[in-house]
FILODREN-256195 format. One record per residue (C-alpha): residue number from 0; residue in one letter; x, y, z. Coordinates in Angstrom, 3 decimals. Layout:
N
{n NUM res A X X Y Y Z Z}
...
***
This chain:
480
{n 0 res M X 8.203 Y -25.881 Z 59.090}
{n 1 res T X 5.262 Y -24.639 Z 57.068}
{n 2 res V X 4.422 Y -26.541 Z 53.876}
{n 3 res V X 2.962 Y -24.391 Z 51.118}
{n 4 res C X 0.775 Y -26.030 Z 48.503}
{n 5 res I X 1.806 Y -24.471 Z 45.190}
{n 6 res G X -1.390 Y -25.661 Z 43.520}
{n 7 res C X -3.460 Y -23.961 Z 46.210}
{n 8 res V X -1.532 Y -20.726 Z 45.738}
{n 9 res V X -2.051 Y -20.789 Z 41.971}
{n 10 res V X -5.734 Y -21.656 Z 42.232}
{n 11 res G X -6.184 Y -19.022 Z 44.908}
{n 12 res A X -4.477 Y -16.384 Z 42.813}
{n 13 res L X -6.541 Y -17.269 Z 39.772}
{n 14 res G X -9.697 Y -17.357 Z 41.813}
{n 15 res G X -8.879 Y -14.015 Z 43.394}
{n 16 res G X -8.202 Y -12.486 Z 39.989}
{n 17 res L X -11.440 Y -13.823 Z 38.552}
{n 18 res L X -13.370 Y -12.609 Z 41.585}
{n 19 res A X -11.848 Y -9.143 Z 41.280}
{n 20 res A X -12.702 Y -9.047 Z 37.568}
{n 21 res W X -16.287 Y -10.160 Z 38.335}
{n 22 res R X -16.655 Y -7.410 Z 40.932}
{n 23 res R X -15.331 Y -4.772 Z 38.517}
{n 24 res N X -17.707 Y -5.930 Z 35.794}
{n 25 res A X -20.618 Y -6.105 Z 38.224}
{n 26 res K X -20.053 Y -2.453 Z 39.103}
{n 27 res A X -19.593 Y -1.399 Z 35.468}
{n 28 res P X -22.613 Y 0.015 Z 33.636}
{n 29 res H X -24.205 Y -2.878 Z 31.774}
{n 30 res A X -24.739 Y -2.265 Z 28.025}
{n 31 res Y X -28.173 Y -3.891 Z 28.260}
{n 32 res R X -29.282 Y -1.532 Z 31.052}
{n 33 res I X -28.137 Y 1.506 Z 29.037}
{n 34 res L X -30.140 Y 0.346 Z 26.021}
{n 35 res R X -33.131 Y -0.516 Z 28.201}
{n 36 res W X -33.055 Y 3.003 Z 29.661}
{n 37 res H X -32.718 Y 4.624 Z 26.209}
{n 38 res F X -35.645 Y 2.856 Z 24.540}
{n 39 res G X -37.905 Y 3.240 Z 27.601}
{n 40 res A X -41.349 Y 1.705 Z 27.113}
{n 41 res T X -40.455 Y 0.216 Z 23.724}
{n 42 res H X -39.980 Y -3.540 Z 23.955}
{n 43 res L X -36.462 Y -4.377 Z 22.814}
{n 44 res N X -37.643 Y -7.392 Z 20.847}
{n 45 res T X -39.718 Y -5.089 Z 18.613}
{n 46 res L X -36.699 Y -3.089 Z 17.436}
{n 47 res V X -35.544 Y -3.414 Z 13.837}
{n 48 res V X -31.815 Y -4.260 Z 13.812}
{n 49 res T X -29.760 Y -3.879 Z 10.626}
{n 50 res E X -26.138 Y -5.027 Z 10.421}
{n 51 res R X -23.571 Y -4.290 Z 7.707}
{n 52 res Q X -19.823 Y -4.809 Z 7.330}
{n 53 res F X -17.419 Y -2.529 Z 5.452}
{n 54 res P X -13.670 Y -2.730 Z 4.641}
{n 55 res A X -11.649 Y -1.528 Z 7.618}
{n 56 res R X -8.978 Y -0.122 Z 5.289}
{n 57 res I X -11.449 Y 2.679 Z 4.479}
{n 58 res R X -12.371 Y 3.340 Z 8.120}
{n 59 res V X -11.392 Y 7.022 Z 7.964}
{n 60 res D X -14.052 Y 7.675 Z 5.323}
{n 61 res L X -16.530 Y 5.524 Z 7.240}
{n 62 res Q X -15.890 Y 7.465 Z 10.453}
{n 63 res R X -16.288 Y 10.828 Z 8.735}
{n 64 res S X -19.496 Y 9.751 Z 7.015}
{n 65 res L X -20.928 Y 8.305 Z 10.232}
{n 66 res D X -20.157 Y 11.500 Z 12.163}
{n 67 res R X -21.724 Y 13.616 Z 9.407}
{n 68 res V X -25.003 Y 11.667 Z 9.322}
{n 69 res I X -25.345 Y 11.653 Z 13.107}
{n 70 res Q X -24.688 Y 15.396 Z 13.254}
{n 71 res Q X -27.179 Y 16.199 Z 10.486}
{n 72 res R X -29.965 Y 13.686 Z 11.125}
{n 73 res A X -30.039 Y 13.009 Z 14.871}
{n 74 res S X -29.345 Y 14.330 Z 18.350}
{n 75 res V X -26.958 Y 12.421 Z 20.601}
{n 76 res E X -28.400 Y 11.395 Z 23.969}
{n 77 res Y X -25.432 Y 9.292 Z 25.058}
{n 78 res V X -22.260 Y 7.796 Z 23.582}
{n 79 res T X -19.923 Y 5.251 Z 25.144}
{n 80 res G X -17.414 Y 2.562 Z 24.354}
{n 81 res V X -18.410 Y -1.088 Z 24.672}
{n 82 res K X -16.359 Y -4.082 Z 25.763}
{n 83 res C X -17.407 Y -7.682 Z 25.278}
{n 84 res E X -14.808 Y -10.371 Z 25.983}
{n 85 res D X -16.684 Y -12.961 Z 23.931}
{n 86 res A X -16.559 Y -10.815 Z 20.783}
{n 87 res M X -12.947 Y -9.644 Z 20.626}
{n 88 res M X -12.323 Y -11.270 Z 17.222}
{n 89 res F X -15.683 Y -11.355 Z 15.495}
{n 90 res G X -17.190 Y -7.998 Z 16.323}
{n 91 res I X -19.972 Y -7.022 Z 18.693}
{n 92 res S X -23.553 Y -7.559 Z 17.581}
{n 93 res L X -26.150 Y -5.032 Z 18.673}
{n 94 res S X -28.707 Y -7.851 Z 18.745}
{n 95 res D X -26.585 Y -9.542 Z 21.429}
{n 96 res L X -26.447 Y -6.343 Z 23.493}
{n 97 res L X -30.250 Y -6.263 Z 23.574}
{n 98 res V X -30.292 Y -9.554 Z 25.494}
{n 99 res Y X -30.435 Y -9.408 Z 29.294}
{n 100 res D X -27.613 Y -11.878 Z 29.972}
{n 101 res T X -25.079 Y -10.225 Z 27.653}
{n 102 res K X -21.583 Y -9.823 Z 29.103}
{n 103 res A X -20.987 Y -6.496 Z 27.375}
{n 104 res I X -20.089 Y -3.541 Z 29.567}
{n 105 res T X -19.621 Y 0.141 Z 28.822}
{n 106 res V X -16.093 Y 1.570 Z 28.866}
{n 107 res P X -14.447 Y 4.882 Z 27.920}
{n 108 res L X -14.241 Y 5.561 Z 24.201}
{n 109 res G X -11.076 Y 4.183 Z 22.596}
{n 110 res H X -9.478 Y 5.859 Z 19.586}
{n 111 res E X -6.703 Y 5.080 Z 17.111}
{n 112 res E X -4.841 Y 7.587 Z 14.979}
{n 113 res V X -4.796 Y 6.645 Z 11.300}
{n 114 res D X -2.174 Y 8.037 Z 8.946}
{n 115 res I X -3.659 Y 8.983 Z 5.550}
{n 116 res G X -0.648 Y 10.915 Z 4.286}
{n 117 res E X -1.809 Y 14.331 Z 5.465}
{n 118 res S X -0.233 Y 16.761 Z 7.915}
{n 119 res Q X -2.097 Y 15.215 Z 10.852}
{n 120 res P X -3.414 Y 11.676 Z 11.411}
{n 121 res V X -7.169 Y 11.137 Z 11.671}
{n 122 res R X -8.681 Y 9.920 Z 14.951}
{n 123 res C X -11.044 Y 6.988 Z 14.495}
{n 124 res L X -13.099 Y 5.188 Z 17.121}
{n 125 res K X -12.237 Y 1.554 Z 17.766}
{n 126 res N X -15.785 Y 0.836 Z 18.877}
{n 127 res A X -18.658 Y 2.948 Z 20.122}
{n 128 res L X -22.339 Y 2.850 Z 20.987}
{n 129 res W X -24.443 Y 5.923 Z 20.164}
{n 130 res L X -27.901 Y 6.397 Z 21.674}
{n 131 res L X -29.714 Y 8.819 Z 19.385}
{n 132 res K X -33.009 Y 10.479 Z 18.734}
{n 133 res A X -33.895 Y 10.822 Z 15.041}
{n 134 res G X -37.070 Y 12.854 Z 14.809}
{n 135 res D X -39.572 Y 11.116 Z 17.068}
{n 136 res S X -37.755 Y 7.782 Z 16.859}
{n 137 res K X -35.151 Y 6.413 Z 19.231}
{n 138 res V X -32.134 Y 4.787 Z 17.578}
{n 139 res A X -28.952 Y 2.994 Z 18.691}
{n 140 res V X -25.851 Y 2.758 Z 16.482}
{n 141 res L X -22.972 Y 0.395 Z 17.267}
{n 142 res L X -19.532 Y 0.489 Z 15.629}
{n 143 res S X -17.168 Y -2.448 Z 16.160}
{n 144 res Q X -14.231 Y -4.098 Z 14.423}
{n 145 res V X -14.104 Y -7.610 Z 12.988}
{n 146 res F X -10.852 Y -9.570 Z 12.630}
{n 147 res A X -11.716 Y -12.833 Z 10.878}
{n 148 res F X -9.059 Y -15.420 Z 10.030}
{n 149 res H X -7.670 Y -15.273 Z 6.462}
{n 150 res E X -9.881 Y -12.299 Z 5.604}
{n 151 res P X -9.238 Y -8.549 Z 5.501}
{n 152 res P X -10.346 Y -6.704 Z 8.663}
{n 153 res K X -13.782 Y -5.114 Z 8.591}
{n 154 res V X -15.774 Y -2.419 Z 10.370}
{n 155 res Q X -19.223 Y -3.536 Z 11.469}
{n 156 res I X -22.067 Y -1.033 Z 11.815}
{n 157 res D X -25.309 Y -2.066 Z 13.557}
{n 158 res V X -28.423 Y 0.107 Z 13.755}
{n 159 res A X -31.354 Y -0.654 Z 16.078}
{n 160 res A X -34.382 Y 1.555 Z 15.481}
{n 161 res E X -37.989 Y 1.666 Z 16.519}
{n 162 res A X -40.326 Y 0.210 Z 13.903}
{n 163 res D X -41.554 Y 3.536 Z 12.585}
{n 164 res I X -40.931 Y 5.686 Z 9.513}
{n 165 res A X -38.385 Y 8.000 Z 11.192}
{n 166 res G X -36.280 Y 5.082 Z 12.423}
{n 167 res Q X -36.386 Y 3.365 Z 9.047}
{n 168 res E X -35.416 Y 6.574 Z 7.222}
{n 169 res F X -32.450 Y 7.168 Z 9.531}
{n 170 res S X -31.186 Y 3.611 Z 9.060}
{n 171 res E X -31.495 Y 3.827 Z 5.263}
{n 172 res T X -29.838 Y 7.260 Z 5.170}
{n 173 res L X -26.905 Y 6.084 Z 7.278}
{n 174 res F X -26.155 Y 2.950 Z 5.263}
{n 175 res T X -26.532 Y 4.793 Z 1.960}
{n 176 res A X -24.025 Y 7.393 Z 3.179}
{n 177 res L X -21.594 Y 4.675 Z 4.298}
{n 178 res E X -21.837 Y 2.905 Z 0.935}
{n 179 res D X -21.160 Y 6.214 Z -0.795}
{n 180 res A X -18.158 Y 6.867 Z 1.482}
{n 181 res V X -16.632 Y 3.506 Z 0.555}
{n 182 res A X -17.284 Y 4.064 Z -3.156}
{n 183 res K X -15.625 Y 7.493 Z -3.113}
{n 184 res A X -12.778 Y 6.612 Z -0.690}
{n 185 res E X -11.796 Y 10.281 Z -0.725}
{n 186 res S X -9.098 Y 9.892 Z 1.930}
{n 187 res Y X -6.967 Y 7.728 Z -0.364}
{n 188 res R X -7.979 Y 8.562 Z -3.928}
{n 189 res G X -5.170 Y 9.945 Z -6.083}
{n 190 res K X -2.416 Y 8.919 Z -3.648}
{n 191 res V X 0.386 Y 6.334 Z -3.696}
{n 192 res L X -0.655 Y 3.446 Z -1.461}
{n 193 res S X 0.303 Y 0.035 Z -0.148}
{n 194 res L X -1.356 Y -2.316 Z 2.317}
{n 195 res E X 0.273 Y -2.613 Z 5.723}
{n 196 res D X -0.533 Y -4.738 Z 8.750}
{n 197 res A X 1.777 Y -3.349 Z 11.422}
{n 198 res E X 1.668 Y 0.015 Z 13.135}
{n 199 res Q X 4.273 Y 2.649 Z 12.369}
{n 200 res Y X 7.052 Y 3.330 Z 14.838}
{n 201 res T X 5.042 Y 6.419 Z 15.838}
{n 202 res G X 2.267 Y 4.153 Z 17.093}
{n 203 res E X -0.145 Y 5.405 Z 14.430}
{n 204 res S X -2.368 Y 2.799 Z 12.838}
{n 205 res V X -1.739 Y 2.299 Z 9.154}
{n 206 res G X -3.871 Y -0.294 Z 7.359}
{n 207 res I X -3.224 Y 1.558 Z 4.126}
{n 208 res A X 0.175 Y 3.263 Z 3.999}
{n 209 res V X 0.426 Y 6.492 Z 2.002}
{n 210 res H X 3.804 Y 7.072 Z 0.346}
{n 211 res Q X 5.263 Y 10.482 Z -0.465}
{n 212 res L X 7.425 Y 9.742 Z -3.497}
{n 213 res P X 9.737 Y 12.374 Z -4.994}
{n 214 res S X 8.444 Y 13.818 Z -8.245}
{n 215 res V X 10.484 Y 12.852 Z -11.324}
{n 216 res S X 10.437 Y 15.136 Z -14.367}
{n 217 res R X 10.800 Y 14.047 Z -17.989}
{n 218 res E X 14.288 Y 15.584 Z -18.161}
{n 219 res R X 15.555 Y 13.195 Z -15.486}
{n 220 res V X 14.545 Y 10.060 Z -17.399}
{n 221 res I X 17.536 Y 8.957 Z -19.501}
{n 222 res L X 16.508 Y 6.065 Z -21.750}
{n 223 res P X 16.983 Y 5.017 Z -25.375}
{n 224 res K X 14.630 Y 6.742 Z -27.817}
{n 225 res T X 12.765 Y 3.542 Z -28.689}
{n 226 res T X 12.179 Y 2.758 Z -25.012}
{n 227 res L X 10.778 Y 6.230 Z -24.364}
{n 228 res E X 8.486 Y 6.017 Z -27.382}
{n 229 res L X 7.101 Y 2.674 Z -26.209}
{n 230 res L X 6.551 Y 4.066 Z -22.711}
{n 231 res E X 4.758 Y 7.199 Z -23.787}
{n 232 res R X 2.558 Y 5.453 Z -26.362}
{n 233 res N X 1.597 Y 2.539 Z -24.094}
{n 234 res V X 1.088 Y 4.491 Z -20.881}
{n 235 res L X 0.761 Y 8.268 Z -21.180}
{n 236 res Q X -0.821 Y 8.383 Z -24.641}
{n 237 res F X -3.016 Y 5.385 Z -23.831}
{n 238 res V X -4.342 Y 7.035 Z -20.661}
{n 239 res G X -4.980 Y 10.281 Z -22.551}
{n 240 res Q X -7.021 Y 8.424 Z -25.185}
{n 241 res R X -8.702 Y 5.971 Z -22.820}
{n 242 res R X -12.158 Y 7.554 Z -22.700}
{n 243 res T X -12.353 Y 7.628 Z -26.483}
{n 244 res L X -11.130 Y 4.033 Z -26.676}
{n 245 res I X -13.889 Y 2.956 Z -24.266}
{n 246 res E X -16.506 Y 4.708 Z -26.407}
{n 247 res L X -15.175 Y 2.797 Z -29.417}
{n 248 res G X -15.561 Y -0.498 Z -27.577}
{n 249 res Q X -11.894 Y -1.009 Z -26.701}
{n 250 res S X -10.500 Y -2.258 Z -23.388}
{n 251 res A X -9.485 Y 0.356 Z -20.815}
{n 252 res K X -7.013 Y -1.852 Z -18.944}
{n 253 res K X -3.373 Y -2.317 Z -19.844}
{n 254 res G X -0.531 Y -4.589 Z -18.757}
{n 255 res L X 3.169 Y -3.847 Z -19.248}
{n 256 res L X 6.297 Y -5.745 Z -18.256}
{n 257 res F X 9.542 Y -3.814 Z -17.702}
{n 258 res F X 12.638 Y -6.017 Z -17.855}
{n 259 res G X 16.382 Y -5.570 Z -17.895}
{n 260 res P X 19.468 Y -5.747 Z -15.676}
{n 261 res P X 19.126 Y -4.105 Z -12.252}
{n 262 res G X 20.003 Y -0.444 Z -11.890}
{n 263 res N X 18.882 Y 0.706 Z -15.335}
{n 264 res G X 15.898 Y 2.846 Z -14.436}
{n 265 res K X 12.828 Y 0.621 Z -14.148}
{n 266 res T X 11.800 Y 1.923 Z -10.721}
{n 267 res H X 12.948 Y 5.460 Z -11.572}
{n 268 res T X 10.767 Y 5.426 Z -14.697}
{n 269 res I X 7.768 Y 4.209 Z -12.722}
{n 270 res R X 8.164 Y 7.228 Z -10.432}
{n 271 res Y X 8.183 Y 9.431 Z -13.529}
{n 272 res L X 4.943 Y 7.821 Z -14.744}
{n 273 res I X 3.365 Y 8.258 Z -11.301}
{n 274 res S X 4.311 Y 11.955 Z -11.417}
{n 275 res E X 2.725 Y 12.307 Z -14.860}
{n 276 res L X -0.496 Y 10.418 Z -14.140}
{n 277 res Q X -2.161 Y 13.006 Z -11.939}
{n 278 res G X -5.543 Y 11.862 Z -10.659}
{n 279 res H X -4.536 Y 8.194 Z -10.675}
{n 280 res T X -4.271 Y 6.166 Z -7.484}
{n 281 res T X -1.084 Y 4.092 Z -7.397}
{n 282 res L X -0.898 Y 0.745 Z -5.589}
{n 283 res L X 2.611 Y -0.496 Z -4.784}
{n 284 res I X 2.698 Y -4.271 Z -4.312}
{n 285 res A X 5.864 Y -5.855 Z -2.959}
{n 286 res A X 6.556 Y -9.444 Z -4.003}
{n 287 res E X 6.155 Y -10.666 Z -0.419}
{n 288 res Q X 2.632 Y -9.190 Z -0.396}
{n 289 res A X 1.423 Y -11.316 Z -3.289}
{n 290 res A X -0.914 Y -13.163 Z -0.916}
{n 291 res K X -2.872 Y -9.903 Z -0.613}
{n 292 res L X -3.536 Y -9.733 Z -4.360}
{n 293 res S X -7.295 Y -10.101 Z -3.994}
{n 294 res E X -7.449 Y -7.196 Z -1.567}
{n 295 res Y X -5.225 Y -5.083 Z -3.813}
{n 296 res M X -7.491 Y -5.813 Z -6.785}
{n 297 res T X -10.519 Y -4.776 Z -4.750}
{n 298 res L X -8.797 Y -1.453 Z -4.083}
{n 299 res A X -7.774 Y -1.155 Z -7.737}
{n 300 res R X -11.400 Y -1.443 Z -8.818}
{n 301 res L X -12.607 Y 0.857 Z -6.056}
{n 302 res L X -10.068 Y 3.651 Z -6.598}
{n 303 res Q X -9.793 Y 3.599 Z -10.394}
{n 304 res P X -8.272 Y 5.056 Z -12.445}
{n 305 res T X -5.414 Y 3.157 Z -10.860}
{n 306 res L X -1.807 Y 2.283 Z -11.554}
{n 307 res V X -0.862 Y -1.109 Z -10.077}
{n 308 res V X 2.900 Y -1.612 Z -9.652}
{n 309 res L X 4.354 Y -5.016 Z -8.811}
{n 310 res D X 8.128 Y -4.768 Z -8.489}
{n 311 res D X 10.363 Y -7.826 Z -8.974}
{n 312 res V X 7.479 Y -10.017 Z -10.094}
{n 313 res D X 9.969 Y -12.836 Z -10.760}
{n 314 res L X 10.177 Y -13.350 Z -6.994}
{n 315 res I X 6.705 Y -14.899 Z -7.047}
{n 316 res A X 7.531 Y -17.010 Z -10.099}
{n 317 res R X 9.687 Y -20.087 Z -10.558}
{n 318 res E X 10.671 Y -22.488 Z -13.294}
{n 319 res R X 8.578 Y -25.631 Z -13.352}
{n 320 res T X 11.745 Y -27.705 Z -13.127}
{n 321 res Q X 12.821 Y -26.072 Z -9.882}
{n 322 res A X 11.944 Y -27.497 Z -6.521}
{n 323 res G X 10.051 Y -25.161 Z -4.275}
{n 324 res S X 6.665 Y -24.190 Z -2.997}
{n 325 res L X 3.727 Y -24.635 Z -5.320}
{n 326 res C X 2.346 Y -21.551 Z -3.608}
{n 327 res Q X 4.769 Y -19.356 Z -5.566}
{n 328 res E X 3.585 Y -20.669 Z -8.912}
{n 329 res T X 0.003 Y -20.375 Z -7.744}
{n 330 res L X 0.567 Y -16.733 Z -6.822}
{n 331 res L X 1.900 Y -15.907 Z -10.277}
{n 332 res Y X -1.116 Y -17.478 Z -11.948}
{n 333 res K X -3.357 Y -15.822 Z -9.379}
{n 334 res L X -1.922 Y -12.466 Z -10.456}
{n 335 res L X -2.582 Y -13.257 Z -14.110}
{n 336 res N X -6.114 Y -14.378 Z -13.279}
{n 337 res E X -6.769 Y -11.200 Z -11.306}
{n 338 res M X -5.573 Y -9.128 Z -14.259}
{n 339 res D X -7.829 Y -11.071 Z -16.599}
{n 340 res G X -10.771 Y -10.892 Z -14.188}
{n 341 res L X -11.083 Y -7.117 Z -14.405}
{n 342 res K X -13.861 Y -5.825 Z -16.626}
{n 343 res E X -12.878 Y -4.460 Z -20.016}
{n 344 res D X -13.833 Y -0.920 Z -18.968}
{n 345 res A X -11.741 Y -1.060 Z -15.766}
{n 346 res E X -9.328 Y 1.881 Z -15.885}
{n 347 res V X -6.335 Y 0.003 Z -14.493}
{n 348 res V X -2.746 Y -0.035 Z -15.776}
{n 349 res F X -0.453 Y -2.809 Z -14.514}
{n 350 res L X 3.303 Y -2.189 Z -14.423}
{n 351 res L X 5.319 Y -5.319 Z -13.634}
{n 352 res T X 9.107 Y -5.260 Z -13.336}
{n 353 res T X 11.646 Y -8.073 Z -13.421}
{n 354 res N X 15.357 Y -8.722 Z -13.743}
{n 355 res R X 14.627 Y -12.332 Z -14.791}
{n 356 res P X 12.119 Y -12.436 Z -17.663}
{n 357 res D X 13.101 Y -16.061 Z -18.333}
{n 358 res L X 11.261 Y -17.068 Z -15.151}
{n 359 res L X 8.052 Y -15.473 Z -16.427}
{n 360 res E X 8.085 Y -16.298 Z -20.110}
{n 361 res E X 6.333 Y -19.671 Z -19.910}
{n 362 res A X 3.551 Y -18.410 Z -17.646}
{n 363 res L X 2.966 Y -15.260 Z -19.707}
{n 364 res A X 3.048 Y -17.157 Z -22.994}
{n 365 res S X 0.429 Y -19.597 Z -21.694}
{n 366 res R X -1.871 Y -16.699 Z -20.723}
{n 367 res P X -1.795 Y -14.270 Z -23.668}
{n 368 res G X -3.590 Y -10.970 Z -23.280}
{n 369 res R X -2.486 Y -10.178 Z -19.727}
{n 370 res I X 0.677 Y -8.346 Z -20.797}
{n 371 res D X 0.154 Y -6.015 Z -23.774}
{n 372 res Q X 3.723 Y -4.772 Z -24.137}
{n 373 res V X 7.164 Y -5.835 Z -22.944}
{n 374 res I X 9.679 Y -2.980 Z -22.622}
{n 375 res E X 13.408 Y -3.549 Z -22.228}
{n 376 res F X 15.593 Y -1.318 Z -20.046}
{n 377 res P X 19.113 Y -2.026 Z -21.378}
{n 378 res F X 22.473 Y -0.780 Z -20.166}
{n 379 res P X 22.796 Y 2.867 Z -21.245}
{n 380 res D X 24.413 Y 3.438 Z -24.636}
{n 381 res E X 27.145 Y 6.007 Z -25.315}
{n 382 res D X 24.736 Y 8.940 Z -25.608}
{n 383 res G X 22.852 Y 7.781 Z -22.552}
{n 384 res R X 26.009 Y 7.554 Z -20.456}
{n 385 res G X 26.902 Y 11.113 Z -21.437}
{n 386 res E X 23.444 Y 12.352 Z -20.449}
{n 387 res L X 23.678 Y 10.509 Z -17.135}
{n 388 res V X 27.060 Y 12.112 Z -16.388}
{n 389 res K X 25.522 Y 15.554 Z -16.974}
{n 390 res L X 22.466 Y 14.708 Z -14.894}
{n 391 res Y X 24.398 Y 13.469 Z -11.864}
{n 392 res S X 27.268 Y 15.969 Z -11.847}
{n 393 res S X 25.014 Y 18.414 Z -9.962}
{n 394 res D X 25.912 Y 22.067 Z -10.597}
{n 395 res L X 29.558 Y 21.345 Z -11.393}
{n 396 res S X 30.659 Y 21.328 Z -15.019}
{n 397 res V X 32.295 Y 18.405 Z -16.814}
{n 398 res S X 34.568 Y 19.240 Z -19.743}
{n 399 res D X 34.102 Y 17.490 Z -23.098}
{n 400 res D X 37.424 Y 15.682 Z -22.657}
{n 401 res V X 36.492 Y 14.371 Z -19.211}
{n 402 res M X 33.051 Y 13.428 Z -20.506}
{n 403 res R X 34.557 Y 11.369 Z -23.344}
{n 404 res W X 37.022 Y 9.778 Z -20.912}
{n 405 res I X 34.171 Y 8.653 Z -18.642}
{n 406 res V X 31.944 Y 7.455 Z -21.491}
{n 407 res E X 34.736 Y 5.382 Z -23.056}
{n 408 res R X 35.518 Y 3.618 Z -19.772}
{n 409 res T X 31.968 Y 2.868 Z -18.683}
{n 410 res E X 30.638 Y 0.814 Z -21.574}
{n 411 res G X 28.212 Y -1.822 Z -20.301}
{n 412 res V X 27.678 Y -0.303 Z -16.846}
{n 413 res S X 24.282 Y 0.422 Z -15.317}
{n 414 res A X 22.751 Y 3.844 Z -14.843}
{n 415 res A X 23.033 Y 3.273 Z -11.089}
{n 416 res F X 26.793 Y 2.769 Z -11.473}
{n 417 res I X 27.213 Y 6.125 Z -13.245}
{n 418 res K X 25.109 Y 7.838 Z -10.588}
{n 419 res E X 27.387 Y 6.521 Z -7.842}
{n 420 res L X 30.514 Y 7.239 Z -9.914}
{n 421 res M X 29.582 Y 10.911 Z -10.187}
{n 422 res R X 28.740 Y 11.162 Z -6.498}
{n 423 res R X 32.075 Y 9.560 Z -5.571}
{n 424 res S X 33.910 Y 11.861 Z -8.013}
{n 425 res L X 32.243 Y 14.858 Z -6.392}
{n 426 res Q X 33.474 Y 13.677 Z -2.995}
{n 427 res F X 37.085 Y 13.548 Z -4.215}
{n 428 res H X 36.601 Y 16.895 Z -5.942}
{n 429 res L X 35.296 Y 18.555 Z -2.763}
{n 430 res A X 38.154 Y 17.083 Z -0.725}
{n 431 res E X 40.679 Y 18.759 Z -3.039}
{n 432 res D X 38.640 Y 21.976 Z -3.475}
{n 433 res N X 39.335 Y 21.915 Z -7.214}
{n 434 res G X 36.977 Y 24.702 Z -8.285}
{n 435 res K X 33.758 Y 24.374 Z -10.271}
{n 436 res A X 34.703 Y 21.612 Z -12.721}
{n 437 res I X 35.129 Y 17.891 Z -12.095}
{n 438 res E X 38.618 Y 16.826 Z -13.149}
{n 439 res E X 39.762 Y 13.569 Z -14.721}
{n 440 res G X 41.775 Y 12.815 Z -11.593}
{n 441 res D X 38.620 Y 12.942 Z -9.462}
{n 442 res V X 36.959 Y 10.345 Z -11.674}
{n 443 res K X 40.079 Y 8.122 Z -11.744}
{n 444 res K X 40.173 Y 8.014 Z -7.950}
{n 445 res A X 36.471 Y 7.186 Z -7.824}
{n 446 res L X 36.823 Y 4.389 Z -10.393}
{n 447 res D X 39.807 Y 2.942 Z -8.575}
{n 448 res E X 37.885 Y 2.832 Z -5.302}
{n 449 res M X 34.746 Y 1.398 Z -6.873}
{n 450 res L X 36.324 Y -1.191 Z -9.178}
{n 451 res V X 39.750 Y -2.143 Z -7.870}
{n 452 res Q X 39.641 Y -1.781 Z -4.107}
{n 453 res G X 36.223 Y -3.399 Z -3.799}
{n 454 res G X 37.007 Y -6.295 Z -6.130}
{n 455 res R X 34.551 Y -8.307 Z -8.183}
{n 456 res L X 31.857 Y -8.321 Z -5.510}
{n 457 res N X 31.819 Y -4.535 Z -5.345}
{n 458 res Q X 31.653 Y -4.368 Z -9.146}
{n 459 res R X 28.608 Y -6.626 Z -9.257}
{n 460 res I X 26.840 Y -4.833 Z -6.413}
{n 461 res L X 27.396 Y -1.437 Z -8.046}
{n 462 res G X 26.033 Y -2.589 Z -11.403}
{n 463 res F X 29.297 Y -2.933 Z -13.321}
{n 464 res G X 28.111 Y -5.180 Z -16.175}
{n 465 res S X 29.948 Y -8.300 Z -17.314}
{n 466 res G X 30.218 Y -6.879 Z -20.829}
{n 467 res S X 31.865 Y -3.666 Z -19.706}
{n 468 res Q X 35.456 Y -2.581 Z -19.953}
{n 469 res A X 37.472 Y -3.419 Z -16.864}
{n 470 res S X 35.191 Y -6.350 Z -16.074}
{n 471 res D X 38.080 Y -7.861 Z -14.161}
{n 472 res D X 40.513 Y -6.226 Z -11.776}
{n 473 res S X 43.427 Y -5.960 Z -14.188}
{n 474 res A X 41.314 Y -4.332 Z -16.888}
{n 475 res A X 39.859 Y -1.962 Z -14.309}
{n 476 res C X 43.347 Y -0.820 Z -13.338}
{n 477 res E X 44.349 Y -0.389 Z -16.975}
{n 478 res S X 41.268 Y 1.667 Z -17.784}
{n 479 res C X 42.140 Y 4.155 Z -15.083}
***
């Protein structure tokens, strides 16, 4: 009987794997040898190495700018990918590659496709080493990625050039162009953005996600007159007058808080404002992304004029009497501090929404000046409910009698409830093939299904307010 030593097998397997890896690396072109060949008689320790880091979120603009400078100011002698196991997290330094005992090897170029909201994604290099000739000077350019803990990812660019005028000019030209690319951020300016960490299901790298939101016209915004006047004066009119206000020494930033029961048009109105504010970059911040506030504020300053939207801001707030994580309270005050930290001439409008203003009142009252106007989004009034019925009845007509019948029985409901009521009525109408007008019977069937058959839970989920008619099952039956 043969006894097998498991430990020996494991050690042997590991040793064999390490030996195979060593042999592969030994055969691979060594990054040092490539650089030694490129610079020829020039001693590597006399090269001038410059290293800079840039935000990886803007890597599309960095890649385009880098390609443009290389094409216009140099000729490419050789380009390759670089792999260095010791620098997987913290980037690859060109200074380290110029040392004989470096473990860096050359590998095929690796790309990632970055979605910037256009018809096709943009291909960006993950890392690359260019060996160039700029005039009479030999130059090496290294691109690598840096993933530091608790910090946004970065793109690192290293330039090694001979200590002459041509090499110095190329290095200065390249870094000036990269700084300009970051400042302009043309790939993302004027779009609707959010920060993302994961790849899309398509496998495309995101970093910054670009959202294609449906355009909302003024006619589709059904709100009380006073609410609309506040909106237009504090957002649209303010933005239109902003340059003049700056010249007169006034602040260019603005903070608004939208509050009211869910389903009454806060998010819908924000989409309308986004549609109206052409030329503005919009940043959508989800409550669970509050930890990224600093990075969002960096983008807000970079891409201004910007519209910063933080939906359900109450989710990062809490009452002081409640037990919970201090982190949540810290995040709320961090948001207020970030808003206050912007310069007076920063062209940034903050739109915060909440269904629970009571959770924010103490914090906002203790930090006056962050929110300039609070705007309420109430349940639609009688006129508003009539306008909503017309809006959501599609191309089918609704008689005056049916309109009055609906309006009388939907007091205290949300705009979202009326939207679903009309869709459900249309379904019953289409099932009966009743012509081009919605009948009272269609609406009765829809109300019965929404209010009676679903019970109280369905009523609450659909936005059937507690102050409405038929707030309990028996009243709902009677109203139909």
